[in-house]
C-alpha positions in Angstrom: -61.3 0.2 -30.3 -63.4 3.1 -31.5 -62.5 6.7 -32.3 -64.6 9.7 -31.6 -68.4 9.0 -31.7 -71.6 10.1 -29.9 -72.5 8.7 -26.6 -76.1 7.5 -26.1 -76.9 9.2 -22.7 -76.4 12.5 -21.1 -75.7 13.2 -17.5 -78.8 14.6 -15.8 -78.4 17.3 -13.1 -80.0 16.8 -9.7 -79.4 19.6 -7.2 -79.0 18.0 -3.8 -77.9 20.9 -1.7 -78.6 24.6 -2.1 -76.6 27.7 -1.2 -77.6 30.4 1.2 -79.0 33.6 -0.2 -78.3 33.2 -4.0 -78.7 36.3 -6.0 -82.1 36.7 -7.7 -81.8 37.1 -11.5 -84.3 36.9 -14.3 -83.3 35.4 -17.6 -86.0 36.4 -20.1 -86.4 34.1 -23.1 -84.6 35.6 -26.1 -86.6 37.0 -29.0 -86.6 34.6 -31.8 -88.9 34.6 -34.8 -87.9 31.5 -36.7 -88.9 27.9 -36.5 -88.3 26.1 -33.1 -84.6 25.5 -32.3 -82.9 22.4 -31.0 -81.7 24.3 -28.0 -83.2 27.0 -25.7 -80.4 29.4 -25.2 -82.0 31.4 -22.4 -82.9 28.3 -20.5 -79.3 27.0 -20.7 -78.0 30.3 -19.4 -80.5 30.1 -16.5 -79.5 26.5 -15.7 -75.8 27.5 -15.9 -76.2 30.3 -13.4 -78.3 28.2 -11.1 -75.7 25.4 -11.2 -73.0 27.8 -10.0 -74.9 28.0 -6.6 -74.6 31.8 -6.6 -77.8 32.7 -8.5 -81.5 32.0 -8.2 -83.0 32.4 -11.7 -86.7 33.4 -11.8 -89.1 30.8 -13.2 -90.5 31.9 -16.5 -94.1 31.3 -15.3 -93.6 34.0 -12.7 -92.4 36.7 -15.2 -94.9 39.5 -15.8 -93.6 40.2 -19.3 -90.8 39.2 -21.7 -88.9 42.3 -22.9 -86.2 41.8 -25.5 -85.0 45.4 -25.8 -84.3 48.2 -23.4 -87.4 50.4 -24.1 -89.6 47.5 -23.2 -88.3 47.1 -19.6 -90.6 48.1 -16.8 -88.3 48.1 -13.8 -91.2 48.2 -11.4 -92.3 44.7 -12.5 -88.9 43.3 -11.7 -88.7 45.1 -8.4 -92.1 43.6 -7.4 -90.6 40.2 -8.2 -87.6 41.1 -6.0 -85.1 40.6 -8.9 -81.7 42.2 -8.6 -80.6 41.6 -12.2 -82.4 41.2 -15.6 -81.0 39.6 -18.8 -82.7 40.1 -22.1 -81.6 39.3 -25.6 -82.3 38.7 -29.3 -81.4 35.9 -31.6 -81.4 36.2 -35.4 -80.2 34.0 -38.3 -77.8 35.3 -40.9 -77.3 32.5 -43.5 -76.0 29.4 -41.7 -75.0 31.5 -38.7 -77.0 32.5 -35.6 -76.3 36.0 -34.1 -77.1 36.5 -30.4 -77.2 39.8 -28.6 -77.6 40.0 -24.8 -77.9 42.7 -22.2 -77.6 42.6 -18.4 -79.4 45.2 -16.3 -79.2 46.3 -12.7 -82.8 46.5 -11.6 -82.3 48.7 -8.5 -80.3 51.3 -10.4 -82.3 50.9 -13.7 -79.2 50.7 -15.8 -77.5 48.4 -18.3 -74.2 47.1 -16.9 -73.2 44.6 -19.7 -74.0 44.0 -23.3 -72.4 41.7 -25.9 -72.9 39.6 -28.9 -71.8 36.2 -30.2 -72.2 34.1 -33.3 -72.4 30.4 -34.0 -73.8 27.7 -36.2 -76.6 25.2 -35.6 -74.3 23.0 -33.6 -73.0 25.8 -31.5 -76.2 27.0 -29.8 -75.1 25.6 -26.5 -71.7 27.2 -27.0 -73.5 30.5 -27.5 -75.4 30.0 -24.3 -72.3 29.0 -22.2 -70.5 32.1 -23.5 -73.3 34.3 -22.4 -73.3 32.6 -19.0 -69.6 33.1 -18.7 -69.9 36.9 -19.4 -72.7 37.4 -16.9 -71.0 35.4 -14.2 -67.7 37.3 -14.6 -69.5 40.6 -14.5 -71.4 39.9 -11.4 -68.8 37.9 -9.4 -65.5 39.2 -10.7 -64.5 35.6 -11.4 -64.1 34.1 -14.8 -66.9 31.7 -15.7 -66.2 28.1 -16.4 -69.5 27.1 -18.2 -67.7 26.7 -21.5 -65.3 24.1 -20.2 -65.6 20.4 -20.4 -65.3 17.3 -18.3 -63.8 13.9 -19.0 -64.9 10.8 -17.2 -65.1 7.0 -17.5 -68.3 5.1 -17.7 -68.3 1.3 -17.0 -70.8 -1.4 -17.6 -70.4 -4.8 -16.1 -71.9 -8.0 -17.5 -72.2 -11.6 -16.5 -69.0 -13.7 -16.5 -66.9 -10.8 -15.3 -66.9 -9.0 -18.7 -67.3 -5.3 -19.0 -67.4 -2.3 -21.3 -65.6 0.9 -20.6 -66.0 4.3 -22.3 -63.9 7.4 -22.0 -66.3 10.3 -22.4 -65.9 14.0 -22.9 -68.9 16.3 -22.3 -69.8 19.9 -21.6 -69.4 20.9 -18.0 -73.1 20.5 -17.5 -73.0 16.9 -18.9 -74.6 17.8 -22.2 -73.2 16.7 -25.6 -71.3 13.6 -24.4 -68.8 12.1 -26.9 -67.3 8.7 -26.5 -63.5 9.2 -27.1 -62.6 5.6 -26.6 -64.4 2.3 -26.0 -62.8 -0.9 -24.7 -63.5 -4.2 -23.1 -60.7 -3.5 -20.7 -60.5 -0.8 -17.9 -59.6 2.9 -18.7 -58.2 5.0 -15.9 -56.8 8.4 -15.0 -57.8 10.8 -17.8 -55.7 14.0 -17.7 -56.2 17.1 -19.8 -53.4 18.9 -21.5 -53.3 22.6 -20.5 -54.5 23.7 -24.0 -57.5 21.4 -23.7 -56.7 19.7 -27.0 -55.4 16.3 -25.7 -56.1 13.7 -23.1 -53.6 11.3 -21.5 -55.0 8.2 -19.9 -54.2 4.6 -18.9 -55.7 1.8 -20.9 -55.5 -2.0 -20.3 -56.4 -2.9 -23.9 -53.3 -5.0 -24.3 -54.1 -6.6 -20.9 -51.2 -4.6 -19.3 -51.5 -0.9 -18.2 -50.2 1.5 -20.8 -50.3 5.3 -21.1 -51.8 6.8 -24.2 -52.2 10.4 -25.5 -55.1 11.2 -27.7 -55.9 14.2 -29.8 -59.5 15.1 -29.2 -60.2 16.8 -32.6 -58.6 14.1 -34.8 -58.9 11.0 -32.6 -55.2 10.2 -33.3 -53.7 8.1 -30.4 -50.1 7.7 -29.3 -49.0 4.9 -27.0 -46.1 5.8 -24.9 -43.3 3.3 -24.2 -44.5 0.8 -21.7 -42.2 -0.5 -18.9 -42.5 -3.7 -16.8 -44.9 -3.3 -13.9 -47.1 -0.3 -13.2 -47.6 2.4 -15.8 -50.1 4.9 -14.5 -51.3 8.3 -13.2 -50.2 10.6 -16.1 -50.3 14.3 -15.5 -49.5 17.1 -17.9 -46.9 19.8 -17.3 -48.1 23.4 -17.6 -46.1 23.9 -20.8 -47.5 20.7 -22.3 -44.1 19.3 -23.1 -43.8 16.8 -20.3 -45.8 14.1 -18.5 -45.4 13.1 -14.9 -46.2 9.4 -14.4 -45.9 6.6 -12.0 -43.7 3.6 -12.9 -42.7 0.5 -10.9 -40.0 -0.7 -13.4 -37.3 -0.5 -10.7 -39.4 -2.5 -8.2 -41.2 0.2 -6.4 -43.9 2.8 -7.4 -42.0 6.0 -8.1 -42.7 9.2 -9.9 -41.0 10.0 -13.2 -41.0 12.8 -15.7 -41.2 12.1 -19.4 -40.1 14.7 -21.9 -42.5 14.3 -24.8 -40.1 15.9 -27.3 -37.1 13.6 -26.9 -38.7 10.9 -24.7 -36.1 11.5 -22.0 -37.2 9.8 -18.8 -36.2 11.3 -15.5 -36.8 9.7 -12.1 -38.0 12.3 -9.6 -38.6 10.3 -6.3 -36.3 7.9 -4.6 -38.0 6.3 -1.6 -38.8 2.8 -0.3 -42.4 4.1 0.1 -45.1 4.3 -2.5 -45.1 7.7 -4.4 -48.0 8.2 -6.7 -50.7 10.5 -8.1 -48.5 13.4 -9.3 -50.0 16.8 -10.3 -48.0 19.8 -11.4 -48.3 23.1 -9.4 -50.1 25.9 -11.3 -46.8 27.8 -11.7 -45.2 24.7 -13.3 -42.2 24.8 -10.8 -43.3 22.0 -8.6 -45.1 18.7 -8.3 -47.5 17.5 -5.6 -48.0 13.8 -5.0 -49.3 11.2 -2.6 -46.7 9.3 -0.5 -46.8 7.0 2.5 -43.2 7.8 3.4 -44.4 9.1 6.8 -46.3 5.9 7.5 -49.6 6.8 6.0 -50.8 8.4 2.7 -50.3 12.2 2.8 -49.7 15.0 0.2 -46.1 16.2 -0.5 -44.7 18.9 -2.7 -41.5 18.7 -4.7 -39.5 21.6 -6.0 -38.5 20.4 -9.5 -35.4 22.6 -9.7 -33.9 21.6 -6.3 -35.6 18.3 -5.7 -36.6 19.5 -2.2 -39.7 17.9 -0.8 -42.1 19.2 1.9 -45.2 17.7 3.4 -48.4 19.7 2.9 -51.1 17.8 4.8 -51.1 17.1 8.5 -54.8 16.8 9.5 -56.3 13.3 9.1 -54.7 9.9 8.8 -55.2 9.8 5.0 -54.9 12.4 2.3 -54.6 11.4 -1.3 -55.3 12.5 -4.9 -54.3 16.1 -4.3 -54.9 19.0 -6.6 -54.1 22.7 -6.1 -56.3 25.6 -7.0 -54.9 28.0 -9.6 -53.8 30.5 -6.9 -51.9 27.8 -5.1 -53.7 28.5 -1.8 -56.2 25.6 -1.6 -55.5 21.9 -1.9 -58.3 19.5 -2.5 -57.8 15.9 -1.4 -59.6 12.6 -0.7 -59.5 12.9 3.1 -60.1 10.5 6.0 -60.1 12.0 9.5 -59.2 8.8 11.4 -59.0 5.0 10.9 -62.5 3.5 10.3 -64.0 6.8 9.2 -65.4 7.4 5.7 -63.4 8.9 2.8 -64.6 12.4 1.9 -63.5 15.3 -0.3 -61.9 18.1 1.7 -60.2 21.4 1.0 -57.0 22.4 2.9 -56.3 26.1 3.2 -52.5 26.1 3.0 -52.2 29.6 4.5 -54.3 29.0 7.6 -54.0 25.2 7.9 -57.8 24.9 8.2 -59.3 21.7 6.7 -62.9 21.8 5.6 -64.8 18.6 4.5 -66.8 19.3 1.4 -68.8 16.1 1.2 -70.8 13.8 3.5 -71.2 10.7 1.4 -69.0 7.6 1.5 -66.2 6.4 -0.7 -65.8 9.8 -2.4 -62.8 9.9 -4.8 -61.0 11.5 -7.7 -61.7 15.2 -7.0 -60.9 17.7 -9.8 -61.1 21.5 -9.5 -62.9 23.7 -12.1 -60.3 26.1 -13.7 -61.9 29.1 -11.9 -61.5 27.4 -8.5 -65.2 27.7 -7.5 -66.3 24.0 -7.9 -65.0 20.5 -7.5 -66.2 17.5 -9.4 -65.7 14.0 -7.8 -66.9 10.4 -8.0 -69.0 8.8 -5.4 -71.7 6.2 -4.9 -75.4 6.6 -4.9 -77.7 3.7 -4.6 -74.8 1.3 -5.1 -73.9 3.0 -8.4 -71.0 5.2 -9.3 -72.1 8.8 -10.1 -70.4 12.2 -10.5 -71.1 15.0 -8.0 -70.1 18.6 -8.0 -69.7 20.7 -4.9 -68.8 24.3 -4.4 -65.4 25.0 -2.8 -67.2 26.3 0.3 -69.3 23.2 0.5 -72.6 25.1 0.5 -73.9 23.9 -2.9 -73.9 20.5 -4.5 -75.5 18.7 -7.5 -75.3 15.2 -8.9 -74.7 14.1 -12.5 -76.0 10.5 -12.8 -75.4 8.6 -16.0 -77.9 6.0 -17.1 -75.4 3.9 -19.0 -73.4 2.6 -16.0 -71.0 3.4 -13.2 -69.3 6.7 -13.7 -65.9 7.5 -12.3 -62.5 9.1 -12.8 -63.7 12.7 -13.6 -61.3 15.4 -14.8 -62.3 19.0 -15.3 -60.7 20.7 -18.4 -58.8 23.9 -18.4 -60.2 27.0 -20.1 -60.6 26.2 -23.8 -60.1 29.7 -25.2 
């Protein structure tokens, strides 16, 4: 087993479906007078905003000039280019720290609507860029940006003789700076972020039997939870970070339990002859959603943790599993199948209106995970017979793929906000 190390390949973004009428915005290269840097901050900001599906950044080759301060802006030039917004900035070095200043302008009204500054070291240039992207995105959409978040996923390589190598990887939300958190010859499953973003819970078969581990991402320290006979799987963190929901079959059937991480008290939550699995806490921490076939086919149910009352949430389609709620509790994303023999897609259920909207068109889509701002969903699918990660907007209008050259990629989990 290995602790934290660098992975050898990054996910590469391929936009496969564009949104209608994205907002034109020009991200002018930042002024920088030093030696070439390892990262192009302005290009990263441009890529971030494009990847949101809501903006259409102007190509640098089409820009008529590159202003970096207000008195250098000729609004007519940007009006001719049909740009609604303009971003300029300056980068300077102060000792070992880089200091970035950025400004956002409304071209039609010829006025500055946002300015800010941020500092970081040589290894934080991408963090500087993602911070700037977050600020611009929130100013123009009213929604908090999620470019500074991360994703966790599992990469698998298969060799002759049935052997394989599995890596648990954490990367930026755009797939950059991947780090291998764990490497094993046995499968790794179900990574789950703690709500402070500092730990991951996951299932590892390194002892040949499934066991749940908790790992601190900054120190690499791992803790193996007590294992029980049979299935030990599907860990999910409570909102307060003090508990884990998990699935055990120690009593003969797959049921959902809650483990208090402080005193290790284990409480059984479901009592059915059916299979109950894939728990996920509701955003307010008062409930739990899970998959159950108690009605004859897999559907999503919600449990009130105080009363134990259970209600069914999904009624459209003969299969709904791996449910996750948006932060406002209105939208439920699932792996959805409309009817027997149909393909499995990612779909969003509007719990207020009852409307179900398929978000994907590929086959065997699985493991959806919602960005903390509720705008995008990452999921695993197949492309060319290989497992890849895809991201789709919550309205289904924009999609991109994050293929990994090292092997099949699966089990994605989007982190919470990290600050």
